[in-house]
C-alpha positions as CSV (number, residue, x, y, z in Angstrom):
1,M,-2.7,-21.6,-6.9
2,N,-1.3,-24.0,-9.5
3,Y,-0.7,-21.0,-11.9
4,L,1.8,-19.4,-9.4
5,Q,3.6,-22.6,-8.9
6,N,4.1,-22.8,-12.7
7,L,5.9,-19.4,-12.9
8,S,9.6,-19.1,-12.6
9,P,11.0,-18.1,-9.1
10,I,11.8,-14.5,-10.2
11,N,8.2,-14.1,-11.4
12,Q,6.9,-15.6,-8.2
13,L,9.0,-13.1,-6.3
14,L,7.6,-10.3,-8.3
15,V,4.1,-11.4,-7.7
16,L,4.8,-11.6,-4.0
17,V,6.3,-8.1,-3.8
18,A,3.5,-6.6,-5.8
19,F,0.9,-8.2,-3.5
20,I,2.8,-7.0,-0.4
21,G,3.0,-3.5,-2.0
22,L,-0.9,-3.5,-2.6
23,L,-1.5,-4.5,0.9
24,F,0.8,-1.7,2.2
25,G,-0.9,0.8,0.0
26,F,-4.4,-0.2,1.3
27,L,-3.1,0.2,4.8
28,V,-1.7,3.7,4.2
29,V,-4.9,4.8,2.5
30,Y,-6.9,3.3,5.5
31,L,-4.9,4.9,8.1
32,D,-4.8,8.2,6.2
33,N,-8.6,8.2,6.1
34,S,-9.0,7.1,9.7
35,K,-10.2,9.8,12.2
36,D,-8.5,8.1,15.2
37,Y,-5.0,8.1,13.5
38,V,-3.2,11.2,12.9
39,L,0.0,11.4,10.8
40,K,3.0,12.5,12.9
41,R,4.1,14.9,10.2
42,D,1.4,15.8,7.8
43,W,3.2,17.7,5.0
44,R,0.0,18.6,3.2
45,D,-1.1,22.2,3.2
46,K,-3.9,22.7,5.8
47,K,-4.7,26.2,4.6
48,T,-8.0,27.0,2.9
49,K,-8.2,25.8,-0.7
50,Q,-8.1,28.6,-3.2
Protein backbone atom coordinates (compact mmCIF):
# COMPACT_ATOMS: atom_id res chain seq x y z
CA MET A 1 0.00 0.00 0.00
CA ASN A 2 3.00 2.27 0.48
CA TYR A 3 3.56 2.19 -3.29
CA LEU A 4 0.16 3.82 -3.94
CA GLN A 5 0.83 6.54 -1.40
CA ASN A 6 4.05 7.45 -3.22
CA LEU A 7 2.20 8.07 -6.49
CA SER A 8 1.02 11.51 -7.51
CA PRO A 9 -2.66 12.29 -6.86
CA ILE A 10 -3.47 12.07 -10.59
CA ASN A 11 -1.93 8.62 -10.82
CA GLN A 12 -3.74 7.53 -7.65
CA LEU A 13 -7.00 8.62 -9.26
CA LEU A 14 -6.19 6.70 -12.44
CA VAL A 15 -5.43 3.56 -10.43
CA LEU A 16 -8.71 3.92 -8.54
CA VAL A 17 -10.74 4.42 -11.72
CA ALA A 18 -9.04 1.43 -13.37
CA PHE A 19 -9.77 -0.75 -10.32
CA ILE A 20 -13.44 0.27 -10.25
CA GLY A 21 -13.63 -0.38 -14.00
CA LEU A 22 -12.27 -3.88 -13.53
CA LEU A 23 -14.78 -4.60 -10.78
CA PHE A 24 -17.60 -3.32 -12.97
CA GLY A 25 -16.39 -5.47 -15.84
CA PHE A 26 -16.35 -8.58 -13.66
CA LEU A 27 -19.87 -7.75 -12.45
CA VAL A 28 -21.17 -7.41 -16.00
CA VAL A 29 -19.56 -10.69 -17.07
CA TYR A 30 -20.94 -12.47 -13.99
CA LEU A 31 -24.47 -11.17 -14.50
CA ASP A 32 -24.35 -11.94 -18.22
CA ASN A 33 -23.38 -15.55 -17.52
CA SER A 34 -25.87 -15.96 -14.68
CA LYS A 35 -28.96 -18.01 -15.51
CA ASP A 36 -31.14 -16.17 -12.99
CA TYR A 37 -30.44 -12.69 -14.39
CA VAL A 38 -31.83 -11.83 -17.81
CA LEU A 39 -30.74 -8.70 -19.60
CA LYS A 40 -33.70 -6.37 -20.20
CA ARG A 41 -32.80 -5.72 -23.82
CA ASP A 42 -30.48 -8.36 -25.19
CA TRP A 43 -29.28 -6.97 -28.51
CA ARG A 44 -27.39 -10.07 -29.50
CA ASP A 45 -28.77 -12.20 -32.31
CA LYS A 46 -30.63 -15.18 -30.87
CA LYS A 47 -31.03 -16.92 -34.25
CA THR A 48 -29.16 -20.09 -35.03
CA LYS A 49 -25.48 -19.65 -35.82
CA GLN A 50 -24.62 -20.09 -39.45
